[in-house]
C-alpha positions in Angstrom: 25.7 -14.4 12.4 26.8 -11.0 11.0 30.1 -10.5 8.0 33.2 -8.4 8.1 31.1 -7.9 4.1 29.5 -4.3 5.0 27.8 -3.0 1.3 26.2 0.5 2.4 22.2 1.0 2.5 23.3 2.4 -1.5 24.6 -0.3 -2.8 21.3 -2.6 -2.3 19.5 -0.5 -4.6 22.2 0.2 -6.7 22.2 -3.9 -7.3 18.5 -3.6 -6.9 18.6 -1.3 -10.4 21.3 -3.4 -11.8 19.3 -6.5 -12.3 16.4 -4.8 -13.8 18.7 -3.3 -16.5 20.0 -6.8 -17.2 15.9 -8.4 -17.8 15.3 -5.9 -20.0 18.0 -6.2 -22.1 17.5 -9.9 -22.0 19.1 -13.2 -20.2 20.8 -15.8 -21.9 18.6 -18.4 -22.8 20.6 -20.7 -20.9 19.6 -18.8 -17.4 16.2 -18.5 -18.9 15.7 -22.2 -19.3 17.2 -22.4 -15.5 14.4 -20.1 -14.7 11.7 -21.4 -15.7 12.4 -24.7 -15.0 12.2 -23.3 -11.4 9.3 -22.0 -11.6 8.9 -19.2 -14.4 10.6 -16.2 -15.1 11.0 -13.9 -12.4 10.8 -10.2 -13.5 12.3 -8.3 -10.8 11.2 -4.6 -9.3 12.9 -1.5 -11.7 12.9 0.5 -9.3 15.3 3.4 -11.5 11.4 3.6 -13.6 10.1 3.5 -9.9 11.4 6.7 -9.0 11.8 7.5 -5.3 9.3 8.4 -2.5 10.8 10.9 0.1 7.7 10.5 2.5 7.3 14.3 2.9 3.4 14.1 3.4 1.9 13.7 7.3 0.9 9.8 6.4 3.9 9.4 5.0 6.2 10.7 7.9 3.9 8.7 10.7 4.5 5.2 8.5 8.1 6.2 7.9 8.1 6.6 11.4 6.5 2.9 12.5 8.7 1.3 9.8 11.6 2.0 10.8 11.2 1.5 14.2 9.9 -1.9 13.9 12.0 -3.0 10.9 15.0 -2.0 13.3 13.2 -3.8 16.1 13.1 -7.3 14.1 15.9 -7.4 12.6 17.8 -6.3 15.5 16.8 -7.5 19.2 14.2 -10.2 17.8 16.8 -11.4 15.7 19.6 -11.4 18.0 17.6 -13.6 20.3 15.4 -16.3 18.2 18.6 -16.8 15.5 21.8 -18.2 17.1 23.4 -21.2 14.8 23.6 -22.5 11.4 22.3 -25.9 11.3 24.7 -28.4 8.9 23.3 -27.6 5.4 24.5 -23.6 5.9 20.7 -22.5 6.4 19.5 -20.7 9.9 17.9 -23.2 12.8 13.9 -21.8 12.0 13.0 -24.5 15.3 10.2 -25.7 13.5 7.7 -25.6 10.8 4.3 -24.1 11.9 3.1 -19.9 11.6 4.9 -19.4 14.6 8.3 -20.8 13.2 7.5 -20.0 9.5 5.2 -16.9 9.3 6.9 -14.5 12.0 10.3 -14.2 10.5 8.9 -13.8 6.9 6.5 -11.0 8.4 9.7 -9.8 9.7 11.7 -9.9 6.3 8.8 -7.7 4.6 9.4 -5.0 7.1 13.1 -5.3 6.5 13.4 -5.7 2.5 11.1 -2.9 2.6 13.1 -0.4 5.1 16.2 -1.7 3.6 15.6 -0.9 -0.3 13.4 2.1 0.7 15.9 4.2 2.4 14.1 4.0 5.5 15.9 1.2 7.4 17.4 3.0 11.1 20.9 1.9 11.2 20.8 3.4 15.1 22.0 0.2 16.5 22.7 -2.6 13.5 24.4 -1.5 10.5 22.3 -1.6 6.9 25.4 -4.3 5.8 24.5 -6.3 8.9 20.5 -5.9 8.5 21.0 -6.8 4.9 23.0 -10.3 6.0 20.7 -11.4 8.5 17.4 -10.4 6.1 18.9 -12.7 3.2 19.4 -15.5 5.8 15.5 -15.0 6.4 14.5 -15.5 3.3 17.1 -18.1 2.0 16.3 -20.2 4.7 11.9 -20.0 4.3 12.5 -20.7 0.2 14.6 -23.6 0.9 12.4 -25.3 3.4 9.5 -24.7 1.7 8.3 -28.8 0.1 8.8 -27.5 -3.3 12.3 -27.1 -3.0 12.7 -29.8 0.4 12.5 -33.5 0.6 12.7 -33.8 4.8 9.8 -33.7 6.3 11.4 -32.6 9.7 12.3 -29.6 8.1 9.4 -28.3 5.4 7.0 -26.5 5.4 3.8 -25.9 2.8 0.4 -27.3 1.5 -1.5 -26.0 4.9 -4.7 -23.5 6.1 -2.4 -20.8 5.8 0.9 -21.6 4.1 -0.4 -19.3 1.1 -0.1 -16.2 2.7 3.7 -17.3 4.9 4.9 -17.9 0.9 3.5 -14.5 -0.2 5.4 -12.8 2.3 8.6 -14.9 1.4 8.0 -13.9 -1.8 7.1 -10.7 -1.5 10.5 -10.0 0.8 12.6 -12.1 -1.8 11.2 -10.4 -4.8 12.2 -6.8 -3.1 15.7 -8.3 -1.8 16.4 -9.7 -6.1 19.3 -8.4 -6.2 21.0 -9.6 -3.0 20.2 -13.6 -3.4 21.8 -16.1 -4.8 20.7 -17.8 -7.8 19.8 -20.8 -5.0 17.7 -18.7 -3.3 15.8 -17.1 -6.6 15.3 -20.8 -7.6 13.6 -21.9 -4.3 11.7 -18.2 -4.3 10.1 -19.0 -7.8 9.2 -22.8 -7.1 7.8 -21.8 -3.7 5.5 -19.1 -5.1 4.5 -21.1 -8.2 3.9 -24.3 -6.1 1.2 -22.8 -4.0 -0.2 -20.5 -6.5 -0.8 -23.8 -8.5 -2.5 -25.8 -5.6 -5.0 -23.2 -5.3 -6.0 -23.3 -8.4 -7.3 -26.4 -8.2 -10.3 -24.9 -6.5 -13.6 -23.8 -7.8 -16.4 -21.2 -7.3 -17.5 -23.3 -3.6 -14.1 -24.5 -2.4 -10.8 -22.6 -2.1 -8.8 -25.9 -2.6 -10.0 -29.0 -4.4 -13.4 -30.2 -4.3 -13.6 -30.6 -0.6 -12.5 -29.4 2.8 -11.7 -25.5 2.4 -14.8 -23.1 2.1 -14.9 -20.1 -0.1 -17.9 -19.1 1.9 -19.0 -18.5 5.5 -22.9 -19.0 3.9 -24.3 -20.7 0.8 -26.3 -19.0 -1.7 -29.3 -20.9 -0.4 -28.8 -19.7 2.9 -27.1 -22.9 4.5 -24.2 -22.0 7.2 -21.2 -23.2 6.5 -19.1 -22.2 9.4 -21.3 -20.3 11.7 -19.7 -17.3 13.2 -16.3 -17.5 10.7 -16.1 -15.8 7.4 -13.9 -17.2 4.9 -12.9 -13.4 3.7 -9.9 -14.0 5.4 -8.3 -17.3 4.1 -9.8 -15.9 0.7 -7.9 -12.6 0.5 -4.5 -13.9 2.1 -5.2 -16.6 -0.7 -5.6 -13.8 -3.3 -2.2 -12.7 -2.5 -0.2 -14.9 -3.5 -2.1 -15.6 -6.7 -1.3 -12.4 -7.6 2.1 -11.8 -6.6 2.9 -15.0 -8.4 1.5 -13.3 -11.6 3.4 -10.5 -11.4 6.6 -11.8 -10.6 6.4 -14.6 -13.6 4.2 -12.9 -16.1 5.4 -15.2 -18.6 5.2 -18.6 -17.0 2.4 -21.0 -18.6 0.1 -20.5 -15.4 0.0 -16.6 -15.1 -3.5 -16.6 -16.5 -4.9 -19.3 -14.7 -3.1 -17.4 -11.8 -4.1 -14.6 -12.3 -8.4 -15.5 -13.2 -7.7 -17.5 -9.6 -6.8 -14.4 -8.0 -10.2 -12.3 -9.3 -12.7 -15.2 -8.0 -11.2 -15.4 -4.5 -10.9 -11.3 -4.4 -14.6 -11.0 -4.8 -15.4 -14.1 -2.9 -14.1 -12.6 0.0 -16.6 -9.6 0.1 -19.4 -11.0 -1.5 -22.5 -10.4 0.1 -26.0 -11.2 -0.2 -27.3 -8.5 -2.8 -24.4 -9.8 -5.0 -26.4 -12.9 -5.5 -28.9 -10.9 -8.0 -28.3 -8.1 -10.5 -26.0 -8.1 -13.8 -22.8 -6.3 -11.5 -19.8 -7.2 -13.6 -16.6 -7.1 -11.9 -13.5 -7.8 -14.5 -14.8 -10.0 -16.8 -17.2 -11.9 -13.6 -21.3 -11.7 -13.6 -21.1 -11.8 -10.3 -24.7 -13.2 -9.8 -23.7 -16.1 -11.8 -20.2 -17.1 -10.6 -20.9 -16.4 -6.8 -22.6 -19.4 -4.6 -22.3 -18.1 -0.8 -21.3 -14.4 0.9 -18.8 -13.4 4.4 -20.0 -10.5 4.8 -23.6 -9.1 5.5 -25.2 -6.4 3.3 -24.0 -3.8 6.1 -20.7 -4.3 5.5 -20.1 -5.9 8.7 -18.5 -9.5 9.3 -18.4 -12.4 12.0 -15.5 -14.2 13.2 -15.0 -15.6 16.2 -18.7 -15.9 17.1 -18.6 -12.4 17.5 -18.9 -9.1 15.0 -15.4 -8.8 14.5 -13.9 -5.2 13.5 -10.4 -6.3 13.0 -11.6 -9.4 10.7 -13.0 -6.1 8.8 -9.8 -4.7 8.4 -8.4 -7.2 7.4 -9.3 -6.6 4.0 -6.2 -4.8 3.6 -4.6 -7.8 2.2 -7.2 -6.8 -0.9 -6.1 -3.3 -1.3 -2.3 -4.4 -0.9 -2.7 -5.5 -4.5 -2.4 -2.2 -6.0 1.3 -2.0 -4.9 2.3 -5.1 -5.9 0.5 -4.8 -9.0 2.0 -1.3 -9.2 5.5 -1.8 -8.5 5.5 -3.8 -12.4 3.9 -0.4 -13.1 0.3 -2.3 -14.3 -3.0 -1.6 -12.9 -4.7 -4.0 -10.0 -7.9 -5.3 -10.9 -10.9 -3.8 -10.3 -11.9 -6.9 -7.7 -10.1 -6.1 -4.9 -12.2 -2.9 -4.2 -15.1 -4.8 -4.0 -17.1 -3.6 -1.2 -14.2 -2.2 0.4 -16.8 1.3 0.8 -19.5 -0.8 2.0 -17.1 -1.8 4.9 -15.9 1.0 5.6 -18.9 2.5 6.3 -19.7 -0.3 8.3 -16.5 1.1 10.7 -17.3 5.0 10.6 -21.0 5.5 10.8 -22.8 2.2 11.0 -24.3 2.8 15.3 -24.4 0.0 17.4 -26.5 0.0 20.5 -25.0 -0.9 23.6 -27.0 -3.5 26.4 -26.8 -0.2 28.5 -29.2 1.3 25.2 -25.9 3.8 24.2 -25.4 4.0 20.4 -21.5 3.8 19.6 -20.3 3.8 16.5 -16.7 1.6 15.8 -14.8 4.6 14.9 -15.1 6.4 18.0 -15.3 10.3 17.2 -12.7 12.7 17.2 -10.5 9.9 19.3 -8.2 6.7 18.0 -10.2 4.5 20.3 -12.0 1.7 18.8 -15.6 0.4 19.9 -15.9 -3.2 19.5 -19.4 -4.1 19.5 -19.5 -7.8 20.7 -15.9 -7.2 22.3 -12.8 -8.4 21.2 -10.8 -11.8 21.9 -7.9 -10.8 20.5 -6.7 -8.2 23.3 -6.8 -4.0 23.8 -4.5 -2.3 21.8 -4.8 -2.4 17.8 -4.3 1.1 16.7 -2.0 0.7 13.3 -4.4 -2.4 12.2 -7.0 0.3 11.7 -4.7 3.1 10.6 -3.1 0.5 8.3 -6.8 0.4 6.5 -7.7 3.5 7.4 -4.4 4.7 4.9 -5.3 2.6 2.2 -8.6 3.1 1.8 -7.8 7.0 1.7 -5.4 6.3 -1.3 -7.7 3.9 -3.0 -10.2 6.7 -2.6 -12.6 4.2 -1.4 -13.9 6.4 1.5 -16.2 8.4 -1.4 -19.3 10.2 0.8 -17.7 8.8 4.2 -17.8 11.4 7.1 -15.1 11.8 8.2 -12.9 11.2 5.6 -10.5 8.0 5.7 -7.4 10.6 5.9 -8.8 11.6 9.3 -8.9 8.5 11.1 -5.5 7.9 9.2 -4.0 10.4 11.4 -5.9 9.7 14.9 -5.4 5.9 15.1 -1.2 6.5 13.4 -0.7 8.8 16.7 -2.0 6.4 18.6 -0.1 3.7 17.4 3.2 6.2 17.5 2.3 6.9 21.2 2.6 2.8 21.8 5.9 3.2 20.2 7.0 5.7 21.9 7.3 3.7 25.3 10.0 2.0 24.4 13.3 2.6 22.4 14.2 -0.3 20.5 11.2 0.3 17.9 8.8 -2.1 19.4 5.2 -1.5 20.0 3.7 -3.5 22.8 4.0 -3.9 26.1 2.1 -6.2 28.3 0.7 -9.7 27.0 -3.2 -8.4 26.9 -2.3 -5.0 24.7 -2.2 -8.0 22.3 -2.0 -11.4 22.7 -1.0 -13.0 19.1 2.3 -14.2 20.0 3.5 -12.6 16.1 2.2 -9.2 17.4 5.2 -7.3 16.8 5.6 -8.9 13.1 2.5 -8.0 12.2 3.0 -4.5 12.8 6.5 -4.6 10.5 4.0 -6.5 7.9 1.3 -3.9 7.6 4.2 -1.1 7.8 6.2 -2.3 5.3 3.3 -2.9 2.5 1.8 0.2 3.7 4.8 1.9 3.1 4.7 0.4 -0.4 1.7 1.6 -1.3 2.5 5.1 -0.8 5.7 4.5 -2.9 3.8 3.3 -5.8 1.0 6.0 -4.8 3.4 9.1 -4.0 6.6 8.9 -5.8 8.9 11.2 -7.6 7.7 9.5 -11.0 4.3 9.5 -11.2 0.9 7.3 -9.8 1.2 4.0 -10.1 -1.6 2.7 -7.7 -4.2 1.9 -10.4 -6.9 -0.4 -10.4 -9.0 -1.2 -13.8 
């Protein structure tokens, strides 16, 4: 599934720059009308304005190495063993419409697009030209199969519990790769993104979607436990992600204001704690005590999932912090709501003592080590250093570790050095070996998606022009 056409890495970047320039000058009215009919005017990333990021700082070198290895594995061996044929309509066979079929290639696309457009991609085993072709295949197929663009019950996806996240990954990859996509793929991405964002604006201050079904909170204001042992924090902030991206990609869309407001609401609901239900705190124009109708985390910053106090879901607030780079790529400030209670959650990881059955006392982060203590166990496996190193980096870059000792930068080094040690066991860029290390079937793709988004956050914060990682 390769082609004799071999654009260089420089061509990828140059194409993106040229498209940014065409938007600045103004598209012809007919082109703009077609775009609006397909879901709104998408404003591409202006890479020339953003400058470059050579990643010479220590944290940057670590994340660059992780991204280079992961993207090389995903678009190389994994893609080659997964996608072998085109279907009659010219798209690759995704082999289903479930999480495995949609989320995994979407995460792979995030990793590879980021690596290609930032110059991180390692062509040691697959040229940048062929990586571009494969990545384009993933993006255009995923967008075309979304129900906004596809009427076939056999191949369409969307309107599901997790599909906002899948749409976010696909749209992010498409936005980064805009200059490498044809008009059909662009229209499909815009329509998919707008459709999933619109669905989420039907919710209110109690429900994620509509007036029943998906909940915003684990616990209601009156003390009712709606979903015992299952915080809704992760669902709220992955849903916020597609709303933020829709609003940033299509700022002139008629529904952009509604997407912006709902993004704020979901970010605040995700990190809501009991103390937020009283008082006078207002964030981005929303008074917490008036709008919130429940909570997802405890006052000490911990949360539960799968019926245990679960550190892996505490660091799932990475999705909230990624909004910094989404807005930064458009040279805009991200909403302060994305930072709500992050310092409290991080303090619980670093400083909060937990007493074990044998009477010993431990913190989740182990002093001087990359190891993690799980106070009530971990049902996902044994090796997750980058999940924490990624969060450490984001907390450090957004200065949400104020008053916490050791600082997040110290933990980033410990956890990401541990991640690099895992990757050093293999020659193809992968992280994991035995299934028990991480039992999620998309474990390699999760590493790639995190690495891509972490690197983009570094890019907007430490590029050669100015720091665009801002919150207001």
